[in-house]
ROMIVEX-466462 format. One line per 2 residues: number of its first residue (from 1); their letters; for each residue z, y, x of N, C-alpha, C. Coordinates in Angstrom, 3 decimals, decimal comma. Atoms other than C-alpha are relative to their C-alpha. Example, Ala and Ser with C-alpha at 12.3 -4.5 7.8 and 13.67 -1.06 7.14 Angstrom:
<recs>
1> as> 0,000/-1,190/0,890/7,800/-4,500/12,300/0,000/1,200/0,900; -0,060/-1,190/-0,820/7,140/-1,060/13,670/0,730/1,090/-0,770;
</recs>
This chain:
<recs>
1> mk> 1,032/-0,718/0,710/-12,245/-20,595/22,114/-0,168/1,382/0,483; 0,132/-1,236/-0,480/-13,841/-17,540/23,574/-0,394/0,916/-1,178;
3> ls> 0,415/-1,095/0,991/-13,804/-14,379/21,629/-0,824/1,155/0,342; 0,905/-1,235/-0,442/-16,009/-11,341/21,446/0,853/1,051/0,788;
5> rs> -0,691/-1,038/-0,671/-14,977/-8,678/23,755/0,466/1,111/-0,935; -0,408/-1,011/0,896/-14,538/-6,423/20,747/1,317/-0,446/-0,885;
7> ie> -1,067/0,619/0,871/-12,003/-8,730/19,132/0,891/-0,668/0,892; -0,847/0,845/-0,711/-8,822/-9,913/20,977/0,820/-0,874/-1,008;
9> ed> -0,657/0,887/0,802/-6,905/-12,788/19,667/1,298/0,671/-0,492; -1,200/-0,536/0,470/-4,100/-11,606/17,374/0,326/1,421/0,252;
11> ca> -0,048/-1,466/-0,330/-4,804/-7,964/17,959/0,787/0,804/-1,133; -0,895/-0,683/0,930/-2,192/-5,645/16,338/-0,845/0,972/-0,877;
13> ie> 0,693/-1,047/0,737/-4,809/-2,948/15,341/-0,749/-0,839/-0,948; 0,792/0,841/0,901/-7,076/-5,669/13,716/0,995/-0,399/-1,178;
15> ka> -1,004/0,476/1,033/-3,967/-6,990/11,757/0,285/1,133/-1,063; -0,294/-1,162/0,768/-3,065/-3,461/10,627/-1,078/0,408/-0,831;
17> le> 1,211/-0,326/0,770/-6,553/-2,588/9,592/-0,437/-0,927/-1,045; 0,496/1,076/1,036/-7,023/-5,871/7,743/0,820/0,344/-1,242;
19> vi> -0,925/-0,323/1,184/-4,073/-4,693/5,437/-0,568/1,096/-0,719; 0,327/-1,294/0,640/-4,994/-1,053/4,906/-1,535/0,255/-0,290;
21> sr> 1,425/-0,248/0,189/-8,782/-1,538/4,807/-0,528/-1,013/-1,216; 0,432/0,842/1,084/-8,839/-4,174/1,941/-0,052/0,778/-1,222;
23> kw> 0,110/-0,819/1,177/-10,111/-2,776/-1,072/1,161/-0,171/-1,043; -1,267/-0,126/0,862/-7,271/-1,618/-3,440/1,360/-0,098/0,756;
25> ap> -1,239/0,134/-0,739/-4,540/-2,431/-0,998/0,687/1,294/0,296; -0,613/-1,105/-0,152/-3,806/1,143/-0,126/0,557/0,659/-1,309;
27> ni> -0,323/-0,685/1,477/-3,809/2,208/-3,825/1,259/-0,652/-0,346; -1,149/0,711/0,341/-1,326/-0,509/-4,470/1,268/0,451/0,784;
29> il> -1,080/-0,415/-0,738/0,823/0,300/-1,628/0,485/1,448/-0,421; -0,371/-1,334/0,297/0,776/3,965/-2,514/0,693/0,204/-1,355;
31> ef> -0,701/-0,065/1,484/1,895/3,302/-6,161/1,571/-0,394/0,238; -1,438/0,150/-0,157/5,013/1,648/-4,717/0,804/1,140/0,742;
33> it> -0,590/-1,334/-0,752/5,687/4,611/-2,409/0,364/1,160/-0,897; -0,182/-1,012/1,197/5,291/6,850/-5,445/1,248/-0,417/-0,842;
35> ed> -1,076/0,525/0,921/7,548/4,792/-7,587/1,364/0,060/0,768; -1,134/0,121/-0,610/10,138/4,275/-4,992/1,056/-1,190/-0,558;
37> gs> -0,467/1,119/0,720/11,065/0,989/-6,646/-0,736/-1,266/-0,337; 0,862/1,107/0,325/10,016/-2,219/-8,046/-1,059/0,194/-1,208;
39> ls> 0,976/-0,262/1,157/6,897/-2,458/-10,360/-0,320/-1,362/-0,485; 0,621/1,314/0,536/5,726/-5,254/-12,698/-1,498/-0,021/0,135;
41> fs> 1,465/0,085/-0,056/2,060/-6,479/-12,810/-0,600/0,991/-1,037; 0,639/-0,961/1,024/1,321/-4,478/-16,090/0,344/1,587/0,392;
43> ei> -0,321/-1,190/-0,654/3,017/-1,253/-14,440/-0,911/0,400/1,037; 0,952/-0,299/-1,125/0,788/-1,525/-11,476/-1,383/0,254/-0,630;
45> as> 1,336/0,069/0,526/-2,334/-2,322/-13,582/-0,201/1,372/-0,911; 0,043/-1,230/0,689/-1,625/0,820/-15,854/-0,221/1,214/0,867;
47> ri> 0,190/-1,144/-0,961/-1,320/3,058/-12,736/-1,269/0,075/0,636; 1,263/-0,005/-0,642/-4,584/1,808/-11,383/-0,932/-0,757/-0,924;
49> pe> 0,744/0,635/1,055/-6,727/1,139/-14,502/-1,349/-0,476/0,537; 1,350/0,297/-0,500/-10,029/0,756/-12,355/0,093/-1,339/0,529;
51> is> -0,248/1,252/-0,579/-8,679/-2,588/-10,893/0,050/-1,011/-1,094; 0,090/1,167/1,099/-9,415/-5,830/-12,836/1,345/-0,784/0,258;
53> pr> -1,093/0,833/-0,198/-6,540/-8,127/-13,412/-0,089/-1,077/0,979; 0,320/1,166/-0,888/-8,026/-10,910/-11,326/0,163/0,710/1,508;
55> ml> -0,047/-0,673/-1,256/-8,378/-8,304/-8,386/1,414/0,379/0,367; -1,467/-0,345/-0,518/-4,806/-7,048/-8,667/0,702/-1,205/0,329;
57> sm> -0,730/1,332/-0,365/-3,481/-10,663/-8,669/-0,190/-0,355/1,365; 0,410/0,526/-1,377/-5,412/-11,403/-5,467/0,528/0,952/0,968;
59> rl> -0,615/-0,940/-0,781/-4,297/-8,132/-3,883/1,556/-0,172/0,107; -1,362/0,244/-0,010/-0,617/-8,775/-4,756/0,300/-1,137/0,909;
61> kf> -0,405/1,071/-0,818/-0,714/-12,191/-3,267/-0,392/0,301/1,432; 0,456/-0,321/-1,434/-2,701/-10,937/-0,129/1,216/0,917/0,834;
63> li> -1,011/-0,989/-0,564/0,167/-8,209/0,298/1,391/-0,838/0,316; -1,271/0,905/-0,200/2,924/-10,791/-0,238/-0,175/-0,776/1,187;
65> dy> 0,218/0,857/-1,199/1,289/-13,008/2,395/0,107/0,713/1,354; -0,014/-0,903/-1,233/0,963/-10,128/4,870/1,445/0,645/0,052;
67> kv> -1,432/-0,583/-0,051/4,775/-9,344/4,287/0,064/1,425/-0,247; -0,035/-1,486/0,474/4,133/-6,004/2,858/0,736/0,308/-1,316;
69> ln> -0,665/0,119/1,351/5,431/-6,863/-0,691/0,975/-1,008/-0,048; -0,960/0,949/0,436/8,354/-8,902/-1,900/-0,338/-0,386/-1,479;
71> qi> 0,128/0,556/1,342/7,827/-10,993/-5,224/1,558/-0,166/-0,543; -1,419/0,271/0,791/11,123/-10,849/-7,479/-0,170/-0,564/-1,077;
73> dn> 0,045/0,897/1,273/11,351/-13,657/-9,727/1,170/0,036/-0,884; -1,023/-0,159/0,798/13,431/-12,933/-12,689/0,140/-1,293/-0,820;
75> pd> 0,005/1,312/0,749/14,826/-16,208/-14,443/-0,070/0,116/-1,473; -0,040/-0,057/1,555/14,570/-14,725/-17,967/-1,182/-0,709/-0,429;
77> kp> 1,132/0,702/0,800/12,230/-16,282/-20,530/-0,380/1,034/-0,901; 1,024/0,393/-0,976/9,548/-15,260/-20,577/0,247/0,565/1,394;
79> kk> -0,248/-0,416/-1,482/9,474/-15,109/-16,851/-0,538/1,387/0,204; 0,280/-1,279/-0,414/9,376/-11,566/-15,640/-0,159/0,168/1,517;
81> vr> 0,199/-0,100/-1,327/7,895/-10,955/-12,161/-0,152/1,468/0,414; 0,149/-1,401/-0,538/8,412/-7,757/-10,326/-0,353/-0,054/1,373;
83> yd> 0,289/-0,130/-1,457/7,206/-6,574/-6,926/0,562/1,138/0,669; -0,423/-1,080/-0,649/8,662/-4,359/-4,352/-0,451/0,169/1,369;
85> ln> 0,474/-0,261/-1,309/7,584/-2,631/-1,062/1,366/-0,297/0,943; -1,236/0,435/-0,831/9,868/-4,322/1,718/-0,050/0,896/1,336;
87> sa> 0,012/-0,938/-1,174/10,557/-2,592/5,095/-1,168/0,076/0,689; 1,186/-0,016/-0,738/7,389/-3,640/6,692/-1,113/0,977/-0,845;
89> gk> 0,819/-0,989/0,813/5,500/-2,006/3,726/0,274/1,438/0,009; -0,391/-1,476/-0,022/7,542/1,171/3,898/-0,390/0,529/1,259;
91> kl> 0,474/-0,594/-1,404/6,562/1,517/7,578/-1,418/0,342/-0,216; 1,382/-0,292/0,224/2,959/1,663/6,320/-0,148/1,425/-0,443;
93> ai> 0,138/-1,476/0,470/3,833/5,065/4,940/-0,272/0,918/1,313; 0,328/-0,859/-1,240/3,698/6,450/8,600/-1,466/-0,120/0,189;
95> vl> 1,546/0,228/-0,326/0,144/4,865/8,993/-0,723/0,921/-1,056; 0,825/-0,517/0,972/-0,991/6,176/5,668/0,107/1,645/-0,070;
97> ek> -0,146/-1,561/-0,167/0,478/9,788/6,409/-0,983/0,426/1,102; 0,953/-0,182/-1,078/-1,646/9,699/9,612/-1,435/0,061/-0,626;
99> vr> 1,269/0,002/0,613/-4,649/8,768/7,558/-0,155/1,183/-0,953; -0,118/-1,058/0,985/-3,781/11,482/5,029/-0,279/1,342/0,760;
101> ew> 0,241/-1,177/-0,717/-3,592/14,140/7,793/-1,384/-0,029/0,539; 1,343/-0,031/-0,398/-6,884/12,961/9,016/-0,973/0,497/-1,123;
103> gl> 0,844/-0,411/1,169/-8,388/13,330/5,575/0,169/1,467/-0,453; -0,151/-1,394/0,252/-6,984/16,727/5,145/-0,826/0,965/1,052;
105> ef> 0,649/-0,821/-1,010/-8,438/17,992/8,375/-1,542/-0,270/-0,114; 1,554/0,264/0,006/-11,898/16,306/8,082/-0,636/-0,503/-1,325;
107> gt> 0,698/0,510/1,271/-12,476/15,026/4,531/0,162/0,725/-1,362; -0,198/-0,413/1,482/-10,864/16,300/1,290/-0,380/1,451/-0,319;
109> tn> 0,197/-1,399/0,497/-11,879/19,302/-0,746/1,025/0,086/-1,056; -0,941/-0,079/1,107/-9,004/18,522/-3,184/1,109/1,117/0,302;
111> ek> -0,943/-1,046/-0,251/-6,886/21,654/-3,411/1,434/-0,507/-0,045; -1,240/0,530/0,034/-3,808/19,734/-4,442/0,408/-0,724/1,269;
113> ck> -0,211/0,933/-1,523/-3,946/17,455/-1,195/0,142/1,068/0,959; -0,136/-1,158/-1,025/-4,655/20,578/0,833/1,269/0,614/0,062;
115> nn> -1,273/-0,865/0,060/-1,490/22,319/-0,451/1,170/-1,007/0,000; -1,271/1,073/-0,042/0,769/19,021/-0,052/0,405/-0,079/-1,321;
117> ec> -0,532/0,132/1,267/1,023/18,813/-3,889/-0,390/-1,175/-0,656; 0,426/1,226/0,561/-0,723/15,553/-4,430/1,163/-1,047/-0,102;
119> rh> -1,188/0,878/0,222/1,641/12,867/-5,806/0,095/-0,954/1,227; -0,137/0,925/-0,981/0,780/10,279/-3,092/0,573/0,761/1,191;
121> gl> -0,450/-0,706/-1,155/1,279/12,971/-0,314/1,459/0,260/-0,039; -1,572/-0,282/0,254/4,681/13,963/-1,768/0,718/-1,297/0,134;
123> ai> -0,685/1,177/-0,101/5,713/10,395/-2,023/0,143/-0,566/1,407; -0,072/0,373/-1,272/4,793/9,556/1,487/1,070/0,762/0,900;
125> kk> -0,943/-0,834/-0,595/6,688/12,587/2,702/1,419/-0,368/-0,255; -1,313/0,405/0,650/9,760/11,626/0,751/0,500/-1,261/0,699;
127> ll> -0,345/1,255/-0,659/9,769/7,880/2,181/0,015/0,410/1,428; -0,191/-0,269/-1,438/9,281/9,269/5,743/1,305/0,470/0,293;
129> kv> -1,316/-0,428/-0,322/12,332/11,189/5,504/1,192/-1,144/-0,145; -1,043/1,034/0,003/14,267/8,032/4,520/-0,041/-0,915/1,133;
131> in> 0,044/0,995/-1,020/12,937/5,713/7,069/0,160/0,589/1,473; -0,196/-0,524/-1,391/13,090/8,113/9,923/1,428/0,533/0,299;
</recs>
C-alpha cells in the first residue's frame, strides 16, 4: 500500500501525537501525574467534571490500549477497578513539560502557570525528578 508522503508507516511522531492530541487524554494523564498514584473511575470523573462518563470510559480504554495506563482489577465485591500511570505514561511527562514550556512562551496569560505554581506544572516537575 502506498502511503501519502506526509505520513510514514508506523511513524513514531504520529503515534505520540495520536495519544496526546485525543480530546481529554492529556487531561486524564495530567490527573495521574498530579495524583502520583492510582485513581478510580469516580475519582477521575470528579477531577474532570466536564467529561461525560461515556467519554471518560472511552478514553481510559484508549489509554490502556496504547499502554499509557494500567487497569488494576480488585477482586472485591462489588468489583473495584483502579487505574494507574505505567512507565510509558510517566515518560509522557517529558513531552507534556515541553508542551507546557511552549505554552508558557507563546500562549498562556495564566499567572499561576507563568510563575510555575499551577498544579499540573508542579506535578510534572516532581515526576520528572523521579524518572530522570
